[in-house]
C-alpha positions in Angstrom: -12.0 12.3 -16.8 -8.3 12.8 -17.5 -5.7 11.6 -15.0 -4.3 15.1 -14.4 -7.8 16.5 -13.6 -8.7 13.4 -11.5 -5.6 13.7 -9.3 -6.1 17.4 -8.9 -9.6 16.7 -7.8 -8.3 14.0 -5.4 -6.0 16.5 -3.8 -9.0 18.7 -3.1 -11.2 15.9 -1.5 -12.6 16.8 1.9 -10.4 16.3 4.9 -11.8 13.6 7.3 -10.8 11.6 10.3 -10.0 7.9 10.4 -13.4 7.2 11.8 -15.0 9.1 8.9 -13.3 6.5 6.7 -14.0 3.5 9.0 -16.8 4.2 11.5 -16.2 0.9 13.3 -13.8 -2.0 13.5 -10.2 -2.4 12.5 -8.5 -1.9 9.1 -6.4 -4.1 6.7 -3.8 -2.5 4.5 -2.9 -4.5 1.4 0.5 -3.6 -0.1 1.6 -5.1 -3.4 5.2 -4.8 -2.5 7.2 -4.1 0.7 7.3 -0.3 1.0 3.8 0.5 -0.6 2.3 0.4 2.9 4.7 3.1 4.1 4.3 5.3 1.0 0.6 5.3 0.7 -0.7 4.4 4.2 2.1 5.2 6.6 0.0 8.0 8.2 -3.1 5.9 8.3 -1.3 3.0 10.0 0.3 5.4 12.6 -3.1 7.1 13.3 -4.8 3.8 13.8 -2.1 2.5 16.1 -2.1 5.7 18.1 -5.9 5.4 18.5 -5.6 1.7 19.3 -7.7 0.7 16.3 -6.6 -2.8 15.2 -4.5 -2.9 12.1 -3.4 -5.8 9.9 -0.9 -5.4 7.1 -0.8 -8.0 4.2 2.2 -7.7 1.8 1.3 -9.5 -1.4 4.5 -10.0 -3.4 8.0 -11.2 -2.4 9.6 -7.9 -3.6 12.5 -9.7 -5.4 12.0 -7.8 -8.7 13.6 -4.6 -7.4 17.2 -5.8 -8.0 17.0 -8.8 -10.4 20.7 -8.8 -11.3 22.3 -8.4 -7.9 24.9 -11.0 -7.0 25.2 -9.9 -3.4 21.4 -10.1 -3.0 20.1 -13.2 -4.8 16.3 -13.7 -4.7 16.0 -15.4 -1.3 18.3 -12.9 0.5 16.6 -10.0 -1.2 13.2 -11.3 -0.1 14.4 -11.7 3.5 15.9 -8.2 3.4 12.7 -6.6 2.1 10.6 -8.4 4.7 12.9 -7.3 7.5 12.7 -3.7 6.2 8.9 -3.9 6.3 8.9 -5.1 9.9 11.2 -2.2 10.8 8.9 0.2 9.0 5.9 -1.2 10.8 7.7 -0.7 14.1 8.2 3.0 13.2 4.5 3.3 12.7 3.6 1.5 15.9 2.5 -1.8 14.3 3.5 -5.1 15.9 5.3 -7.7 13.7 2.6 -10.2 14.7 0.1 -8.2 12.6 2.1 -8.3 9.4 1.6 -11.1 6.9 3.7 -11.9 3.8 2.0 -13.8 1.0 5.2 -14.1 -1.1 3.5 -14.1 -4.5 6.0 -13.5 -7.4 7.0 -9.9 -7.8 5.9 -8.5 -11.2 3.7 -11.6 -11.7 1.0 -11.3 -9.0 -2.1 -13.0 -10.4 -5.4 -11.1 -10.6 -7.5 -14.3 -11.1 -7.2 -18.1 -10.7 -6.5 -20.4 -7.7 -3.5 -18.4 -6.4 -5.4 -15.1 -6.5 -8.4 -16.7 -4.8 -6.1 -18.0 -2.0 -4.5 -14.6 -1.6 -8.0 -13.0 -1.4 -8.9 -15.6 1.3 -5.8 -14.6 3.2 -6.7 -10.9 3.1 -10.2 -11.8 4.2 -8.8 -13.9 7.0 -6.6 -11.0 8.2 -9.7 -8.8 8.2 -11.7 -11.2 10.3 -9.0 -11.3 13.0 -9.5 -7.5 13.6 -13.2 -7.2 12.8 -12.1 -4.9 9.9 -14.5 -2.3 8.8 -12.4 -1.4 5.7 -9.7 -2.6 3.4 -7.1 -0.3 1.9 -5.3 -1.2 -1.3 -3.4 0.4 -4.2 -5.4 2.2 -6.8 -6.5 0.0 -9.8 -5.2 2.7 -12.2 -1.6 2.6 -10.8 0.5 1.8 -13.8 2.0 -1.3 -12.3 0.7 -4.8 -12.9 1.1 -5.9 -9.3 -0.8 -2.9 -8.0 -3.7 -3.6 -10.4 -3.7 -7.2 -9.4 -3.6 -6.4 -5.7 -6.6 -4.1 -6.2 -8.5 -7.1 -7.8 -7.5 -9.3 -4.9 -8.8 -6.8 -2.4 -12.1 -6.5 -4.3 -12.5 -10.2 -4.1 -11.7 -10.2 -0.3 -14.4 -7.5 0.2 -16.8 -9.8 -1.6 -15.9 -12.6 0.7 -16.3 -10.4 3.8 -19.6 -9.0 2.6 -19.8 -5.8 4.6 -16.4 -4.2 4.6 -15.6 -0.9 2.8 -12.8 -0.7 0.3 -10.5 2.3 -0.3 -7.7 2.8 -2.8 -4.5 4.8 -2.3 -2.5 6.0 -5.3 1.2 5.2 -5.5 2.4 5.0 -9.1 -0.8 6.7 -10.1 1.0 10.0 -9.6 3.2 9.1 -12.7 0.3 8.5 -15.1 0.4 10.4 -18.4 -1.9 13.4 -17.9 -4.1 12.5 -20.8 -4.9 9.0 -19.4 -8.6 8.5 -19.2 -9.7 7.5 -15.6 -13.5 7.7 -15.5 -15.7 9.5 -13.1 -14.6 12.2 -10.6 -13.0 10.9 -7.4 -14.9 10.2 -4.2 -13.2 9.7 -0.9 -11.4 11.5 1.9 -8.0 13.1 2.6 -6.7 11.9 5.9 -4.7 14.6 7.9 -1.5 13.0 9.0 0.7 16.0 9.9 1.3 14.6 13.4 2.6 11.4 11.9 4.9 12.8 9.2 8.1 12.0 11.2 7.0 8.4 11.8 6.0 8.0 8.2 9.3 9.4 7.0 11.2 7.0 9.3 9.1 4.1 7.9 9.9 5.0 4.3 13.6 5.3 5.2 13.5 1.9 6.8 13.1 0.5 3.3 16.8 1.1 2.7 17.1 -1.2 -0.3 14.5 1.0 -2.1 15.7 4.5 -1.0 19.5 4.2 -0.9 22.5 2.6 -2.6 22.4 -0.3 -0.1 22.4 -2.7 -3.1 25.0 -1.2 -5.4 25.8 -4.1 -7.8 22.8 -4.0 -10.1 22.8 -1.2 -12.7 19.1 -2.0 -13.4 18.2 -1.9 -9.7 15.2 0.1 -8.5 15.4 3.2 -6.4 12.7 5.6 -5.3 13.7 9.0 -6.6 13.2 12.3 -4.6 10.5 13.5 -7.0 8.5 10.4 -6.3 9.1 10.5 -2.6 7.8 14.1 -2.5 4.3 12.8 -3.2 4.3 11.0 0.1 5.8 13.7 2.3 2.6 15.8 2.5 0.3 16.5 5.4 -2.5 14.2 4.1 -3.0 10.8 2.5 -5.6 10.3 -0.2 -8.1 7.4 0.0 -10.5 6.8 -2.8 -13.8 5.2 -2.2 -14.1 2.0 -4.4 -17.7 1.5 -5.3 -19.1 -2.0 -5.4 
């Protein structure tokens, strides 16, 4: 199935509630970079917090690849900034800082296999156990970013370690796939209605100022989320794809 047809079908998935996705237990959101949690799962996190369903957020990479040439924000300062932005975003969504973990794997070089990957998967599984998680949520394996694909592999391994948790994928950079890209079978999953959380989600995304504004202005190669990209995450629903075993 082509990417354009797959994504069109994904946008027509049935609308369901959080408990349709996760009948019991808490949830773990796995974000490859600081900001992916707000983009792909901001409404999900806010809905869970509103309903007092336990949430854990695990941020996989250190995020320092967004502005590699900045003199004002060398790697350690940029890492600290992006982590503080994530905590501010979490607060917008109702999530306590105590429930956010940063694995600090190298941005653009997150491993999909090997000892570091196994340790990361163990960390995700450990976070899941603290909230009796019924499901894990991670970026889509077809997202055209190496860290997103690696994080998807880590989450699959964490699911194996847990044994009985469900796994769902949320597209982020998948929206930019060339339309002719072959994806595979038609999507299965749920669209979660998040209209009542749109303001909180927008605030969470905006909290990532290093990614959405000219806060870091001394790197001509620095990353910035463009309005066309952000528009994908300003809708009344979030898409969660069922990842088969």
